C-alpha positions in Angstrom: 60.0 45.1 43.4 56.8 43.9 44.6 55.9 45.6 47.7 52.7 46.6 49.4 52.2 50.4 49.5 50.2 49.8 52.5 51.7 49.9 56.1 50.1 47.3 58.5 48.9 48.8 61.8 51.6 47.0 63.9 54.7 48.0 61.7 53.5 51.2 61.6 53.4 51.5 65.3 57.1 50.2 65.7 58.3 52.5 62.9 56.6 55.6 64.5 57.6 54.4 68.2 61.4 54.6 67.0 61.7 57.7 65.0 59.8 59.6 67.6 62.4 58.3 70.1 65.3 59.5 68.1 63.6 62.6 66.9 63.3 63.7 70.8 66.9 63.8 71.1 68.0 65.5 68.3 68.5 69.1 68.1 66.8 71.4 65.7 69.7 72.2 63.5 70.6 68.5 62.9 67.1 67.5 62.5 66.7 69.8 59.3 70.1 68.4 58.2 69.1 64.9 58.4 65.9 65.7 56.5 68.0 67.1 53.5 70.7 64.2 53.5 70.8 61.3 50.8 72.6 57.9 51.1 74.8 59.5 48.7 75.5 62.6 50.5 76.8 60.1 53.5 78.8 57.9 50.6 80.4 61.3 49.6 81.2 62.5 53.1 83.0 59.3 53.9 85.1 59.7 50.8 85.9 63.2 52.0 86.9 62.1 55.3 89.1 59.5 53.9 90.9 62.1 51.8 91.3 64.3 54.6 92.7 61.5 56.7 95.1 60.7 53.9 96.3 64.1 54.0 97.1 63.7 57.5 98.7 60.5 57.0 95.9 58.7 59.3 94.4 56.7 56.9 91.5 54.0 58.1 90.7 52.0 55.3 87.0 53.5 54.9 86.5 51.2 52.3 85.3 48.6 55.3 81.8 50.8 55.2 81.0 49.6 51.8 79.1 46.7 53.0 77.3 48.9 55.2 76.1 51.5 52.8 75.1 48.5 50.3 73.0 47.1 52.8 71.3 50.2 53.8 70.3 50.8 50.2 69.0 47.7 49.8 67.0 48.0 53.0 65.8 51.6 52.0 64.7 50.3 48.7 62.3 48.0 50.1 60.8 50.3 53.0 60.9 53.4 50.7 57.5 52.7 49.6 56.3 51.8 53.1 57.7 55.2 54.2 56.4 57.2 51.5 55.0 60.2 53.0 56.9 60.2 56.6 60.0 61.5 57.6 61.3 58.3 58.6 63.5 56.7 55.8 66.4 59.4 55.7 67.3 58.7 59.5 68.5 55.3 58.7 71.7 56.8 57.2 72.0 60.4 57.8 73.3 60.2 61.3 76.2 58.3 60.0 77.6 61.5 58.3 77.5 63.6 61.4 79.1 60.7 63.3 82.1 60.3 61.1 82.4 64.0 61.0 82.4 64.3 64.8 84.9 61.2 65.3 87.3 61.8 62.5 89.5 64.2 64.7 89.8 61.5 67.1 91.4 58.3 65.9 90.6 56.1 68.6 87.1 57.0 68.8 86.9 57.2 64.7 88.2 53.2 64.7 85.5 52.2 67.1 82.7 53.9 65.4 83.6 52.3 62.1 84.0 49.0 63.8 80.5 49.6 65.2 79.1 50.3 61.6 81.0 47.1 60.0 79.6 44.8 62.9 75.9 46.2 62.1 76.5 45.3 58.3 77.6 41.7 59.1 74.2 41.3 61.2 71.8 42.9 58.5 69.4 40.7 56.8 70.0 39.6 53.2 67.0 41.4 51.6 68.3 40.5 47.9 67.5 36.9 48.5 63.8 37.4 49.6 61.0 35.9 47.7 58.3 38.6 46.3 55.5 36.9 48.2 57.2 37.0 51.6 58.1 40.9 50.9 54.4 42.0 50.7 53.0 40.2 54.1 52.4 42.1 57.1 54.5 39.7 59.1 57.6 40.9 56.6 56.9 44.6 57.4 56.7 43.8 61.2 60.2 42.4 60.6 61.5 45.3 58.5 60.1 47.8 61.4 62.1 45.9 63.9 65.1 46.4 61.9 64.7 49.8 61.4 64.0 50.1 65.2 67.5 48.5 65.8 69.2 51.0 63.5 67.8 54.1 65.1 68.2 52.7 68.3 72.1 52.4 67.7 71.8 56.1 65.9 70.3 57.5 69.2 72.7 56.2 71.5 75.3 57.1 69.5 74.4 60.6 68.8 73.8 61.4 72.4 77.2 60.3 72.8 78.9 62.4 70.3 76.7 65.7 70.9 77.4 65.4 74.7 79.9 68.3 75.7 83.3 66.9 76.2 82.8 63.7 74.7 86.7 63.2 73.5 87.5 63.2 77.1 85.2 60.2 78.4 85.2 58.3 74.9 86.8 55.4 76.1 85.4 54.6 79.7 81.8 55.5 78.3 81.7 53.7 75.0 82.7 50.7 76.7 79.6 51.2 78.9 77.8 51.5 75.6 79.3 48.0 74.8 76.7 45.8 76.5 73.9 47.5 74.9 75.4 47.5 71.4 75.7 44.0 71.8 72.1 43.5 72.4 71.3 45.7 69.4 73.5 43.3 67.3 71.7 40.3 68.8 68.4 41.6 67.9 69.5 42.6 64.4 70.7 38.8 63.9 67.4 37.4 64.8 65.6 39.6 62.6 68.1 38.6 60.0 67.3 35.1 60.6 63.5 35.6 60.1 64.3 37.2 56.8 66.3 34.2 55.8 63.9 31.8 56.5 60.9 33.9 55.5 59.7 33.2 58.8 55.8 32.9 59.8 53.8 35.0 62.3 54.4 32.4 65.1 58.3 33.1 64.5 58.0 36.5 64.8 55.9 36.6 67.7 58.3 34.5 69.3 61.3 36.9 68.4 59.3 40.0 69.7 59.0 38.3 73.0 62.5 37.6 73.1 63.5 41.3 72.0 61.5 42.3 74.9 62.6 40.0 77.5 66.5 40.7 76.4 65.8 44.5 76.5 64.5 44.3 79.9 67.5 42.0 80.9 69.8 44.6 79.6 68.2 47.6 81.2 68.3 45.5 84.8 71.9 44.8 84.0 72.6 48.4 83.5 70.7 49.6 86.1 72.4 47.2 88.6 76.0 48.1 86.9 75.2 51.4 87.2 74.2 51.6 90.8 77.1 49.6 91.8 79.7 51.8 89.8 77.9 55.1 91.7 78.2 53.4 95.0 82.2 52.8 94.3 82.7 56.4 93.4 80.7 57.7 96.1 82.8 55.3 98.5 85.9 56.7 96.8 84.9 60.4 97.4 83.6 59.7 101.1 81.2 62.7 100.8 78.1 63.3 102.6 75.8 65.1 100.2 72.8 64.3 102.7 74.3 66.5 105.4 75.0 69.3 103.2 71.3 69.5 101.6 70.0 69.1 105.0 72.2 72.6 106.0 71.1 74.2 102.9 67.5 73.7 103.9 68.2 75.0 107.4 69.4 78.2 105.7 66.4 78.4 103.1 64.2 78.0 106.2 65.3 81.4 107.5 64.6 83.3 104.1 61.4 85.2 104.5 59.5 85.0 101.1 61.1 88.1 98.8 63.4 89.1 101.2 66.5 88.0 98.8 64.6 89.6 95.8 66.6 92.9 95.9 69.9 91.3 95.8 69.1 88.5 93.2 67.6 91.0 90.9 70.7 93.5 90.7 72.3 94.1 87.6 75.6 92.5 88.8 73.7 89.2 89.9 71.8 89.1 86.8 74.8 89.3 84.4 76.7 86.6 86.9 73.6 84.5 86.1 73.4 84.8 82.4 75.0 82.3 80.5 77.3 84.4 78.5 80.9 85.9 78.2 81.8 88.5 81.1 83.2 88.2 84.5 83.2 84.3 86.0 83.5 85.4 89.4 81.7 87.4 91.8 82.2 88.3 95.5 79.2 88.3 97.3 80.4 90.4 100.4 78.8 91.7 103.5 79.2 92.2 107.3 78.2 89.6 109.8 74.5 88.7 109.7 74.0 90.5 106.4 72.2 87.6 105.2 74.9 86.2 102.7 73.9 82.5 103.5 70.5 83.0 103.1 70.9 84.4 99.7 73.2 81.6 98.7 70.7 79.3 99.7 68.0 80.8 97.6 70.3 81.3 94.6 71.2 77.6 94.9 67.7 76.6 95.1 66.5 78.5 92.3 69.0 77.4 89.9 68.6 73.8 91.2 65.0 74.4 90.4 65.2 76.0 87.2 66.5 74.5 83.8 68.9 76.9 82.2 72.3 75.9 84.3 73.0 73.4 86.6 74.4 74.3 89.9 76.6 72.9 92.6 77.8 74.5 96.0 79.4 74.3 99.2 78.5 75.6 102.8 81.8 76.2 105.0 80.8 76.4 108.6 82.9 77.1 111.7 82.1 73.7 113.3 83.6 71.8 110.6 86.4 69.5 111.9 87.9 68.7 108.4 91.7 69.0 108.8 91.9 69.7 105.0 88.8 71.8 104.2 90.1 72.6 100.4 90.1 69.0 99.6 86.5 68.2 101.0 85.2 71.2 99.2 86.6 69.4 96.1 85.2 66.1 96.8 81.8 67.4 97.5 81.8 69.5 94.0 83.0 66.1 92.2 80.2 64.3 94.0 77.5 66.6 93.2 78.9 66.7 89.1 78.5 62.9 89.2 75.2 63.1 91.0 74.0 65.5 88.0 76.0 63.5 85.1 76.1 59.9 86.0 77.9 59.8 82.5 81.0 60.8 84.4 80.9 57.7 86.5 82.8 55.3 83.8 85.4 57.5 83.4 86.2 58.5 86.9 86.4 54.6 87.9 88.5 54.0 85.0 91.2 56.7 85.1 91.0 56.9 89.0 89.0 54.4 91.2 90.2 51.2 89.4 94.0 52.5 89.4 94.0 53.0 93.2 94.5 56.9 92.9 93.6 58.4 96.3 90.8 61.0 96.0 93.4 63.7 97.3 93.1 67.4 96.4 96.1 67.4 93.7 94.2 64.6 91.7 90.8 66.3 91.8 92.4 69.3 90.6 93.7 67.2 87.5 90.1 65.9 87.2 87.8 68.6 87.8 88.4 70.8 84.6 87.9 67.3 82.5 84.4 67.0 84.4 83.3 70.4 83.7 84.3 70.0 79.9 80.7 68.3 80.0 78.8 71.5 81.0 77.3 73.7 79.2 76.1 76.4 81.9 77.0 75.7 85.7 77.4 77.8 88.5 79.6 76.8 91.6 78.5 78.6 94.9 80.8 78.7 98.0 79.5 80.5 100.9 81.3 81.2 104.2 84.8 81.1 103.0 85.8 83.4 105.8 84.9 80.7 108.2 87.9 78.3 107.4 91.9 78.6 108.3 93.4 81.2 106.1 95.7 78.5 104.7 92.6 76.9 103.2 91.0 79.9 102.0 94.1 80.5 100.0 93.9 77.1 98.3 90.2 77.2 98.0 90.3 80.6 96.1 93.6 79.5 93.8 91.7 76.2 92.9 88.2 78.0 92.0 89.7 80.8 90.1 91.5 78.1 88.0 88.1 76.6 87.4 86.4 79.6 86.3 89.2 80.5 84.0 89.8 77.4 82.4 88.1 77.5 79.0 85.0 74.8 78.5 84.4 75.4 74.7 82.1 77.7 72.8 79.1 78.7 74.7 80.0 77.0 77.7 80.3 78.8 80.7 81.1 78.3 84.3 80.9 80.9 86.7 81.6 81.1 90.2 79.9 83.0 93.6 82.0 83.4 96.8 80.2 84.7 99.9 82.2 86.0 102.7 83.0 88.8 105.1 85.7 91.2 103.7 88.5 89.8 105.1 92.1 90.3 104.2 93.0 86.8 102.2 90.1 86.8 100.3 90.2 90.5 99.5 93.6 90.1 98.1 92.2 87.4 95.3 88.9 88.9 94.4 88.7 92.5 95.3 89.5 93.2 91.2 86.6 90.6 90.5 82.8 91.8 90.4 82.3 92.8 94.1 78.4 92.7 95.1 78.4 94.5 98.3 75.4 94.0 100.6 76.2 97.3 102.2 76.1 99.4 99.6 72.2 100.2 99.1 70.8 100.5 102.5 67.6 101.5 101.2 66.9 98.5 99.1 67.9 96.6 102.1 65.2 98.5 104.3 62.9 97.8 101.7 63.6 94.0 101.7 63.8 93.7 105.8 60.8 95.6 106.3 57.9 93.0 105.3 60.1 90.4 107.4 60.3 92.9 110.4 56.1 93.2 110.1 55.5 89.6 109.9 57.5 88.9 113.2 56.0 91.4 115.1 53.0 90.5 114.2 53.8 87.0 115.8 54.9 88.9 118.7 51.8 90.8 119.1 49.8 87.5 118.9 51.6 86.2 121.6 51.0 89.1 123.8 47.4 89.3 123.0 46.3 89.5 126.5 47.9 92.9 127.0 46.2 94.6 123.8 49.3 95.8 122.4 48.0 99.1 120.0 48.8 98.9 116.1 50.2 102.3 116.5 52.7 101.0 118.9 53.7 98.0 116.8 54.3 100.6 114.2 56.6 102.6 116.1 58.7 99.8 117.0 58.6 98.2 113.4 59.9 101.6 112.4 62.7 101.7 114.8 63.7 98.4 114.2 64.0 98.9 110.2 65.8 102.2 111.0 68.7 100.4 113.2 68.7 97.3 111.5 71.5 98.7 109.2 71.9 95.7 106.6 71.9 92.9 109.3 68.9 90.4 109.0 70.6 88.6 111.9 70.4 91.6 114.2 66.4 91.8 113.5 66.1 88.1 114.4 68.3 88.5 117.6 66.5 91.7 118.6 62.9 90.5 118.1 63.9 87.5 120.0 64.6 89.5 122.9 61.8 91.4 123.0 60.0 88.5 123.9 61.0 88.8 127.4 59.0 92.2 127.8 55.6 91.4 129.4 54.6 94.9 129.4 54.1 97.6 126.8 56.0 100.1 128.7 59.0 97.6 128.9 58.3 96.7 125.5 58.8 100.5 124.1 61.7 101.0 126.5 63.8 98.1 125.1 63.3 99.4 121.6 64.2 102.9 122.5 67.4 101.5 123.6 68.2 99.2 120.7 71.8 97.9 120.7 74.2 99.0 117.7 75.3 96.1 115.8 75.8 92.7 116.4 78.0 92.7 119.0 76.2 94.8 121.3 72.8 92.7 120.4 75.2 89.9 121.9 76.1 91.9 124.7 72.7 92.6 125.6 71.9 88.7 125.7 74.8 87.7 127.9 73.9 90.3 130.0 70.2 89.4 130.3 71.8 85.9 131.1 74.2 87.0 133.9 71.6 89.5 135.6 68.0 88.2 134.9 68.5 84.4 135.4 68.9 82.5 138.6 72.3 81.6 139.6 71.5 77.9 138.6 70.0 78.8 135.5 73.3 81.0 134.7 75.4 77.7 135.8 73.5 75.6 133.2 73.7 78.3 130.2 77.5 78.5 130.8 77.9 74.8 131.0 75.8 74.5 127.5 77.7 77.4 125.7 80.9 75.9 126.9 79.9 72.7 125.4 78.7 74.1 122.2 81.7 76.3 121.6 84.6 73.6 122.4 83.0 70.2 121.5 84.9 68.2 119.1 81.8 67.8 116.8 78.3 69.5 117.2 76.6 67.7 120.1 73.0 66.5 119.9 70.4 67.7 122.5 70.3 64.6 124.4 74.1 64.5 124.8 73.9 67.9 126.0 71.2 67.1 128.5 73.4 64.2 129.6 76.0 66.6 130.3 74.4 68.8 132.1 72.2 66.8 134.1 75.3 65.2 135.1 77.1 68.3 136.2 74.0 69.4 138.2 74.2 66.3 140.4 77.6 66.6 141.7 79.6 64.6 139.2 78.1 61.4 139.9 75.7 59.4 137.5 72.5 57.9 138.9 68.9 57.4 137.4 67.4 60.9 137.2 70.3 62.9 136.4 69.3 63.8 132.7 68.2 67.5 132.2 65.0 68.4 130.3 65.3 69.4 126.7 64.0 72.8 127.8 67.2 73.6 129.4 68.6 74.7 125.8 65.7 77.3 125.6 67.9 79.4 128.2 70.4 80.0 125.6 68.0 81.1 122.8 68.4 82.8 120.5 72.5 82.5 120.6 71.9 78.7 119.6 69.7 76.5 117.1 69.2 73.1 115.9 71.6 72.6 113.3 72.2 69.9 110.4 71.7 65.9 111.8 69.7 67.9 114.5 73.0 69.0 116.2 72.9 72.2 118.4 74.9 75.0 117.1 75.3 78.7 117.3 73.1 80.9 115.3 75.9 82.5 113.7 79.5 81.7 113.8 80.2 85.2 115.2 78.5 84.2 118.4 81.7 82.0 119.2 83.9 84.6 118.2 82.4 87.4 120.8 82.3 85.3 123.7 85.9 84.2 123.5 87.0 87.9 122.7 87.7 90.6 125.4 84.8 92.6 124.4 82.5 90.1 126.1 85.0 89.9 129.0 85.7 87.0 127.8 82.5 85.6 128.6 83.7 82.0 128.3 87.5 80.9 128.5 89.1 78.0 126.9 90.7 77.3 130.6 87.2 77.1 132.6 85.7 75.5 129.3 88.0 72.6 129.0 88.3 71.9 132.7 84.5 71.6 133.3 84.3 69.3 130.0 87.1 67.2 131.1 85.4 66.8 134.5 82.2 66.1 133.2 83.4 63.3 130.5 85.8 61.6 133.1 82.9 61.6 135.8 80.8 59.8 133.3 83.1 57.6 132.5 83.9 56.4 136.0 80.2 55.5 136.4 79.7 53.5 132.9 81.7 50.6 134.0 78.3 48.8 134.6 78.4 47.8 131.1 80.9 45.2 131.5 80.1 44.6 135.0 79.0 40.6 135.2 77.0 41.5 138.3 74.5 44.1 136.6 71.8 42.4 134.8 71.3 43.0 131.1 67.6 44.0 131.6 68.8 46.8 134.0 71.6 48.2 131.2 69.0 48.1 128.7 66.4 50.1 130.5 69.3 52.9 131.8 70.3 53.2 128.0 66.7 53.5 127.0 65.7 56.1 129.3 68.6 58.4 127.8 70.9 58.2 131.1 74.1 57.2 128.8 73.5 59.6 126.0 76.5 61.1 126.4 78.6 57.6 126.2 80.0 57.6 122.7 81.2 61.1 122.9 82.9 61.1 126.2 84.4 57.3 125.3 86.0 59.0 122.3 86.7 62.4 123.3 87.6 62.5 126.8 91.4 62.2 126.3 91.5 65.2 123.6 89.6 67.3 126.2 91.9 66.6 129.0 95.1 67.0 126.9 93.7 70.6 125.8 93.1 71.2 129.4 96.4 70.5 130.6 98.0 72.4 127.6 95.9 75.5 128.6 96.4 75.1 132.5 99.7 77.3 133.2 99.2 76.8 136.7 98.9 73.1 136.6 102.8 72.3 138.1 101.6 74.2 141.1 98.3 72.7 141.6 99.0 69.2 142.6 95.5 68.8 143.9 93.9 69.8 140.7 90.2 68.2 140.8 90.2 67.2 137.0 93.5 65.1 137.7 91.9 63.7 141.0 88.6 62.5 138.7 91.3 60.7 136.2 92.8 59.0 139.1 89.7 57.8 139.9 89.0 56.6 136.2 92.4 55.1 136.1 91.8 52.8 139.2 88.0 51.8 138.1 89.6 51.0 135.0 92.3 48.7 136.2 90.3 46.8 138.7 88.6 45.5 135.7 91.7 45.3 133.2 93.5 42.1 132.8 97.0 42.3 133.9 99.2 41.4 131.1 103.0 40.1 131.4 103.6 40.7 127.6 107.1 42.1 127.4 106.9 42.7 123.7 103.6 44.8 124.3 105.4 46.8 127.0 108.4 47.4 124.9 106.1 48.9 121.9 104.2 50.7 124.4 107.5 52.1 125.9 108.6 53.3 122.3 105.1 54.5 121.7 105.3 56.8 124.8 108.5 58.4 123.8 106.9 59.5 120.8 103.9 60.8 122.5 105.7 63.1 124.5 106.7 64.6 121.5 103.5 64.6 119.4 101.4 65.4 122.6 103.4 68.0 124.7 100.7 68.3 127.4 102.1 64.7 128.5 105.4 66.3 129.5 103.6 68.5 132.0 102.6 65.3 134.2 105.8 64.4 135.4 104.3 64.9 138.8 101.5 62.5 138.0 103.3 59.5 136.3 100.5 57.2 136.9 98.0 59.4 135.1 100.8 60.1 132.3 101.2 56.2 132.1 97.4 55.8 132.2 97.0 58.2 128.9 100.3 57.1 127.3 98.8 53.5 127.2 95.1 54.8 125.8 96.6 56.9 123.1 99.2 54.2 122.3 95.9 51.3 121.7 94.2 53.6 119.5 97.1 55.0 117.6 98.1 51.3 116.8 94.4 50.6 116.1 94.5 53.4 113.5 97.6 52.5 111.8 96.4 48.9 111.3 92.9 50.0 109.9 94.9 52.5 107.3 96.4 49.4 106.0 92.9 47.3 105.9 92.2 46.0 102.6 88.9 43.8 103.6 86.7 44.0 107.0 88.3 46.7 109.2 90.1 44.5 111.8 88.7 46.5 114.9 87.2 43.5 116.7 90.8 42.2 117.6 91.3 42.6 121.5 95.0 43.0 120.7 94.7 46.0 119.0 92.8 48.0 122.1 93.0 46.0 125.1 91.6 49.0 127.4 88.3 48.6 128.9 86.9 51.9 127.1 86.8 49.5 123.6 85.0 47.0 125.5 82.5 49.5 127.1 82.0 50.8 123.3 81.4 47.5 121.9 79.0 46.7 124.7 77.0 50.2 124.5 76.9 50.0 120.6 75.4 46.4 120.9 73.0 47.1 123.9 71.6 50.1 121.9 71.1 48.3 118.7 69.5 45.5 120.8 67.2 48.1 122.2 66.2 49.1 118.3 65.1 45.8 117.4 62.9 45.4 120.7 59.3 46.3 120.3 58.7 46.3 124.1 61.1 47.3 127.0 60.0 46.2 130.8 60.1 49.5 133.0 59.9 51.6 129.9 56.4 53.1 128.1 56.0 53.1 124.6 56.3 56.8 124.5 59.9 56.7 126.2 61.1 53.7 123.7 59.6 55.8 120.5 61.5 59.0 122.0 64.9 56.9 122.2 64.2 55.7 118.8 63.8 59.3 117.6 67.0 60.6 119.1 69.8 58.5 119.7 68.5 55.6 117.4 68.8 58.0 114.4 73.0 57.7 114.9 72.9 54.3 116.8 75.3 52.2 114.2 78.6 53.9 114.3 81.7 53.7 112.0 84.1 51.0 113.6 87.1 52.8 112.4 89.2 54.6 114.7 89.3 58.3 114.8 86.3 58.9 112.3 83.8 61.4 113.0 81.1 58.7 112.1 82.4 56.8 115.0 80.6 58.8 117.6 77.5 59.9 115.1 76.5 57.1 113.1 73.8 56.3 111.1 70.2 54.8 111.5 70.5 51.6 109.8 73.5 49.0 109.5 73.3 49.3 105.3 74.3 52.9 105.6 77.2 52.4 108.0 78.7 49.6 106.3 78.2 51.7 102.9 80.4 54.3 104.8 82.7 52.0 106.3 84.0 51.1 102.7 85.2 54.6 102.5 88.0 53.4 104.8 89.1 50.1 103.0 91.7 49.8 100.2 89.8 48.7 96.9 91.1 46.3 94.3 90.0 46.4 90.9 90.9 43.7 87.8 93.0 45.2 85.3 92.0 43.3 82.5 91.0 45.6 79.7 88.3 43.7 78.3 87.0 42.0 81.7 83.2 42.9 82.0 84.0 43.1 86.0 87.0 45.8 85.9 84.9 48.5 87.2 83.6 46.7 89.9 85.2 47.0 93.5 86.8 43.9 95.0 87.2 44.0 98.6 90.5 42.4 99.4 93.6 41.3 97.5 92.5 37.9 98.3 89.1 38.5 96.2 91.2 39.7 93.6 93.3 36.8 93.2 90.3 34.5 93.4 89.0 36.5 90.8 92.1 36.1 88.4 91.9 32.4 89.2 88.1 32.2 88.2 88.2 34.2 84.9 91.7 34.8 83.8 93.4 31.6 84.8 95.7 31.3 81.4 96.6 34.6 81.5 98.3 34.2 85.0 99.4 30.6 84.2 97.1 29.1 86.8 96.0 25.3 86.1 92.5 25.0 86.5 92.0 21.6 84.8 91.4 19.6 87.9 88.8 21.9 89.5 85.0 21.8 88.5 84.8 25.7 88.2 87.9 25.8 86.1 86.5 23.2 83.8 83.1 25.2 83.7 84.9 28.6 82.9 87.1 26.8 80.4 84.3 25.1 78.8 82.4 28.3 78.7 85.6 30.2 76.9 86.0 27.4 74.1 82.1 27.3 73.5 82.4 31.2 73.0 84.9 30.9 70.3 83.5 28.2 67.9 81.9 29.4 64.6 78.6 28.5 66.2 75.8 27.5 68.5 74.6 23.8 67.5 71.1 22.8 68.8 70.8 19.5 70.6 67.7 18.8 70.3 67.2 15.0 68.9 66.4 15.1 64.9 67.1 19.1 64.6 69.8 19.8 61.7 69.4 23.4 61.4 72.9 25.3 60.9 74.8 26.4 63.8 73.6 30.0 65.3 75.8 32.7 65.8 75.2 33.5 69.5 73.9 31.3 72.4 70.8 34.0 72.7 69.9 32.8 69.5 70.0 29.1 70.3 67.9 29.9 73.3 
């Protein structure tokens, strides 16, 4: 065989790039095995596998591989001299031996792998038909290098697939994803075979290289678009908000002073949990409230995510969560994070769950997660604040996590779980026999960790008191006292140092540290005592209103919502321009409150709410007074909000009022006023005797204002339906039964509840666009108010200037209300009052409320792309699967197009139609082009 012993630079580059790309994918042991494997070894391994399959009664006609081996033999004989002195040659056959061995235990994957090798063999060039002259040219060497690159690209992708943990579980869905790329590899091989058969010149090779590059880009772009669409479909199905979770993680990590968590993270028990080896898979991080559990977890999560050893997924429970099924929400969040870290899981979830219409329920996710975990070699799951959710949910979460941790993942794979909480009964029963890491066991180590934090905070305090020149010795005394009395609680240190800021003389500062409160509860008590005794009565009233709102709001409120509510309360419950309070009012409640996720106002710690509602504090806040004040505020605001739909009020006036923040409370008040009112009625045991209740009087005013604008209806059918719903409401809302003496109010509330329940029921059955714009669903003025308000807000955001407003005021509106202006239209969704900053984000969220439809054709390329409605699915079947469903498309233009395409795809080849060209038909339309 006459072959040039010198490799041309162009061909050498192609060989080297293909080899290095594949080599980077292969682990060390497999590299060594590949270098020692001959083609004869591969043939012998195939024969041995065939014998083993025969013994198992699973023969698969391995002789189908013979043409493939023969083709590689002829190819290796040609490139052997060219690859002399390089490790390139064994890589064209050695991976086959490994793939066959790995796949031989799973017949479905084994059949598809052999089928792929057979298809490659069919597209390999006929090297035995080459002329000696062509074989020695640089052009031919470049063709050989392209063939080498095609073969190694298939091996590289197949290797990544079969070396992935748990590949057998995800084979069918993931292999289908690879089919598009594999088809591209086959088309490239076909082009190169055609070049070899025709002994093509440099011009033809250049054209082929250009086609190859263009096709690779098209396939990559197609894969990127498909992957993005599929990831979106899975995220919509799971309906989780990872951005909110990561915002909370960042908030907690912000409280972590450098080095303050090292003492616990470097402990022997934590080190053992972090190591990827056998051992107790569950660790319980337990400590008293304020000990720093959440901050430790946040630091641990970020360290794991920034490292390379293990992947980490997490969930941060919190007291302000409104999810009725926290256990299911935790599972959805964990799956969503797994998918983000391993996008290869997406096709499996789409095939097995989403496309089959399976809901993302807890029961389904409990079956799914163990399979998803099989693809992880080292995984850590961290759940913080488990004691902050309901006990029934605690049991379910613990049961789920223990099942995941004890489920075998395979040799060398470990899934370990860390749970952080207080020592409460339910959690202790599950975890007391596991590895327990108590934050109160080593007080000396804690004091060593808290001392730098105390020193730093006192240094900042000293700077703020620079005009009175506090001596360093005085600060040292205070620092020593704080460290000694901290008793394992970082939160206590934060609260006490914050309270010291109110000391304006050195004697007051020393006196305050001499009587430091013992424990978190007494620290809270001292802060509340300061509020009660030292603030002006008007300030105390504001503080109470803010704390009540934070304590009993149906979701965490934004600062501008609290400002609007407090301002309304301070102006006789009558809305007018100038009632919005300053944001500085929030400072009156510090350090009991802080900014949380999505810039909402939350308590510094969930124990703040517990203390204020407990008899230990008085209680400082009662549900009765809080619900009374909140209900009165919301109803009073709504009484003044009907100007939105008053035709006599100019649109410009409405825009200015909204842009200046006068209506910041609107979405919350419109959505939740009924819920707060019912809760007030429920807890008010003296309501029957107090006929002149101020809240109910205000509700009557709201009823009158509403009915003045509402159109009267004589729809008997609607009246009968509302009467039926009213009877149901009395059972589902016991508070309504207490309004026997106020039938007008009861009927009014019953209608509003009925409209909203009807809307919710219809939306649950929605399969396309949400039917919320239909006035028949909710003809009340509140729905019209909501629509008009959101329209005006979005109009303001699109404006560059608003008459009567400065640029600063408009910019502030964008930074506050503008960040949540695009609200979900689904009745009852929390995002219906706390939306998104753009319409696209909101639309993506709304998809989670809509039933999706998928094509069930096993070979349909669109089967994983969700369709918005049953009509869209029928249209898809009409277009692409007409014959299967017995649809006659012979008379439609589109039908003829599809039929002609399918017909052309089934012929033996594609004939060139250029006049005078008599070349043989091409195997694919790609080659023809």
